[in-house]
N, C-alpha and C positions, 0 to 999 in steps of 0.2 A: 175513100181513104180514112178508114178508121184507124186510131191511134192505140199504142199500148201504153196505156195510162200507168199501170203499176205492175210489176214483175218481180217476183222473188227470183234472184240469182243463184241462191244457195250460200251466199255469203253476205248480202245485201239486200235492200228494198229499193229497186230501181224505179223512179217515179219521173214523170214529167214535171219539171218545176213549173207550175202554172202561173206563177208570179212574173215569168218571163215573157210569157206570151202577150200579144202576138208577135212581138219583134224577133223573139229567137224561140226555136224549138230545142230545149236544153233538157238533158236527162241528169238526174240527180242520184247517186248512188248513196243511200243511207246506211252506212256500215255499222252504226251503233243505235242503240235505242234513243238515246239522248237527240241525236241529229233527226230521227224520225218524228220523235215528239215535237220537235220545234218545226219540221215540215207541217205537220198537221195544224198546228197553233197558227202558223203563219199563211195559211191556205196553199201552201206548195202543193199539196194533194187536198182535195176537197171533194164533195158530193157524197150523199149518205151511202151509197153503196161502195164507192171507192174507199170510202173511210172505215166501212165494216172490213174490207179486204185489209186495208193499212193496219188495222188493229190486229187482225190474225197473223198476218207477217211479221208484226210489231213483237208479238209474243216469240216467235222464232229468233228475233235478233236479241230480245232480253235473255233467251236461255243458252244462245250460242256458245257463250264463253264459261258456262257452268263447269266446274270440275268435280270429279268424284263420282261414287256410286250409289250415294244416300237418296233413295227414291223420295223419302219424306222431305228433306232439304230441296229435292228438286221441285217438288209440288208446291212448298212453299214459296219458292223462286218465281214460279209461274204466277202465283196470286200476287205477288209483289208487283210483277211486271203489269198485270191486269188492272190492278189499283193505279198504277203510274199512268199508262196510257188513258184510262178513264177519267183523268184529270185535264186532258188536253183540250176537249171541247164537250160541252154538255148537252147539246141540243139533239143531234142525229142519232136515233135509236140504233141503227145498223151498227155501229162502232160498239155499243154496249152489249147488243146481241152476239157478236162475234166473240167479245171478251168472255161473256157467260158460256159461249159454247167450248171455248178453248179451257177455260177455269174447270168447268165441269168434267171435261174428258180427262184432265189430269188428274182430278181427285177421284174419279172412277176408277182409275187406273193405278192408284197410288203405290199398290203392292208389285207393281211390275218394275222391272229393271230399267234403269235410267235410259239405256240406248232405246229400249223399246217405246218407252215414254216419248223420246225425241220424235221417232217414226211416226207414232200415232198422231201427234200434234202438228207434224209437217204435213201427214196425209190430210188431216182436218182443214188445216189452212189453205191447201190446194183445191180441196172440195169447195169450200166456202168461195173461193175465185171461180170455178169452174160453174158451180151454180149460177152465180151472177151472170155469166155468159148466156145460160140458157134461159134464165129468167127475162133478160133483156130482149131476146128474140120472142118470146111468147107474149110479152107485154107490147111489143111492137105489132104483132100479128092482130091481136085484139083492138088495139087502138087504131089501126090503119082504116079499119071499116068508117071511123068517125071523120076522116079526113075527106072533104068532097072534091072532086076532080075540078081542077080550075079554081080552087078556093083560095082564100086568104087566111093565114093561120097568125096567131100572136104566141109570144112566150116570153117568160123573163128568167134572168140569171142564167147558169147553164146546167143542162140535164141531159147532157149527150155522153158520148163516148169518153169525154175527160172526166166524168163524175161516176164512171163505172168501169166493168171490166170488158163491155162490149159496146152495144148499139147507144145505150143510155136509157132513160125512161121517156121523158118527154120528147126528146130528138128522136129516140128510138123510133117512136111511132112515125116520125115523118120519114126516116129512112126506110121503114117497112112500107110507107105508103108509096114512096118513089118507086120501090122495087116492085110493087104491084103496077107499077105504070102509071100513077098518079100525078098530075102537073098541079103544082100549087106555089104559092108565094109565102114569106114568112116575114112578120115584123118582130124584130128581136129588141127588146127593152135594153138599153144600157146598163141598168143594174147597178146604181150608186149604192155606196160610195166606192167600192172595189171594181166596178165596171166589168163583172163577170160576163154579162150580156155582150158588152162591145168586145172584150178582149177574147174571150172564150168561144161564146155561141157564134157570133158573127164569124170568127175565124173558121171554126169547126165546119159550119154550113158552107162555107165558101170552098173550103178544101174538098167538100163532098159535092161540090157544083149544086147546091140547091138555092133558088132564088131568095135572097135574104136582103132585108131593108133594115138599117139601125136606125132607132129612134131614141129619143131622150125619154126617160121615164115619164115627165110631165106632158109629153105628147100623146099618152095612150088614149085618153078619152076623145082627143080630136081624130085620131086615126080611127077609132072604132066607129065613129060618126060617118066620117068623110071617106073611108077606104073600103067600106062594106067587110069587114072582119067577120068570117064565118064561125070560127071556133078558136079557143084558148086552150093551150096545153102548159101545165106546168108540174114540176117535181114536187118531191116532200122529203123533209127530214124526220118528221114524227107524225103519226097520224092516231088520235085518241080514238076510244071504242066507238064514239058517236060520229066518227067521221071528221071531226075538227082537225084542222091540218096545219101543221107549221113548216113553213117553207121561207126562202129568201125574203127579206123585207121588200115589200112592194107587191107582193102575191095578193094580199087581202084587198088592196087598192084595185088591183085588176079584177078580183071577183066582183067587187062593189059595182065597178064600171060596168063590167060583163052584165050584171043584172039589169041594170038601168037600160043597156042597150040591147038587151034579149039576145044575147050572145052565149052559146053553150061554153061551160068553163068547167075544163077536166082536170083531175090530178092524175098522174101516172106514178105509181110507185109499186113495189113488190110486198108481199105479205110481210117481210121482215121489217118494213116501215111502220107496221101498225103495232102501235103499243097498247093492247087490250087491258093492261093493267091500269090504265088511267081512264076515268069515265069522259072527260071532255078537254076541250083545249085549256081551260083555266089551270091544269094542272101540268102543264107543258112548260119546262124551263126553258126560257129564251136568253140565249147567249148575248150579254152585252160586251162590246168591243171598244178598243181605245178611241179617245177623242181624235187622235191624230188621224185616223182614217177619213174624218170628216173635214178637219180644219186644214189639210194639206192635199194637194194633187202633185203626186211625186214628190219633188224636193221644194215645190213651190207653196208658199202658205196663202190659203185662200180664206181665212177668218182671222179677226183680230186675236192677239194674245189674250187668254184668260177667259175667252167667251165659253160659257157652259155648253156642253154637248150632250145629247141623247143619241146613242148609237147601238139600238138593237139590231142584230144581225138577221133575226127572223120577225116574222108576224104569224099570227094564227089566224086563218080563215075560217068561220063558222061552216059547218056541213051544209046548213040551208042554201049556201050560196054556191055550192058544188054540184054540178049536174051529173056527174059521175066520177068515180076512181076505177082507173084502168089497172088491173093486175095480171099476174101470170096465169091467174085461173078463171079470168072474164072480167067483165065491166059490172062494178056495183053501181046501179042506177039509183039516184036520189038516197045517196048515202046516209044512213042513219045506223044506231046500234043494232036494230034488228036486220036489216038488210046486210050489214057487214057480216055478222054472225052467220047469216044464210048463207052467204058465199064461202066464207072461210072455215066453215065448220067442216070437220072432216079432212082438212088440209093439214093438221098439225103433224100427222106422221109423215106428210110428204116433204121433200126438200130437207132443209136443216133447221 
């Protein structure tokens, strides 16, 4: 049971409101750009690939009510929309990659009629969605070979169908492995402070009848030691040229613990998540979010008023701690700048 996380209806961007899970499966129709922007900011839609799709569809929302036939004004409007969406969240590179594609497409066709420009942009947004579906399946196939039959897996946050257009990234590996007939169990970290592992991953895996056990984040080391974890899979929001990887806060902790316990640690991410313009993880901008996410649990206050809070949404895992990066083109073993270039070289003309 894979879910339709994000859909362009022709008039709105329909998303699953992920803040309502697991209690309710509620679809939200974003009929204007401001509503979608807020949905991105509030994590109603989240996950690097899904954010890339949301960005592309957001451009369609932003130009929906454009009046007139002035192509230059239309292209300026596309640029303004891209700038606005780009201010919603700073870390996921897929969001900016999609915006760049939509902006360049408009600029490269600026002399064409507005009606044709609309059609071209709609086709591009649909292609971004369809490409992610194909990429999810390809990553799943490559990653499935890493899943031992009868083994025990671990993951953090949510990198499944709720974060993409299809299978997902880290969870896509699990879906492909199960389809291949392998049996395994999964330990899912709750992923504080917003509990994406508890609310989303546990819900998604249970819906797909995969054996999942939920654990608190601070149980990871004990579970690795006592439960014979075989392999760990995580997603990514941005990967530097040398393989340093930004993902949900807590991923770096898992990688350090995995190294101590000699457990293979894999990142699963498409080529679009690589940012080859930055040399290493020190150049990745890490989003910091509001203190209330840490000091409250729903409506209940869980910390004294006025306490100082540090709340980064992501951390950066050094490439030396990563056993491999699973992409749609294959697995990058011992990821570093050379090995990443070797696999991705020649793929720039493929996909988008």
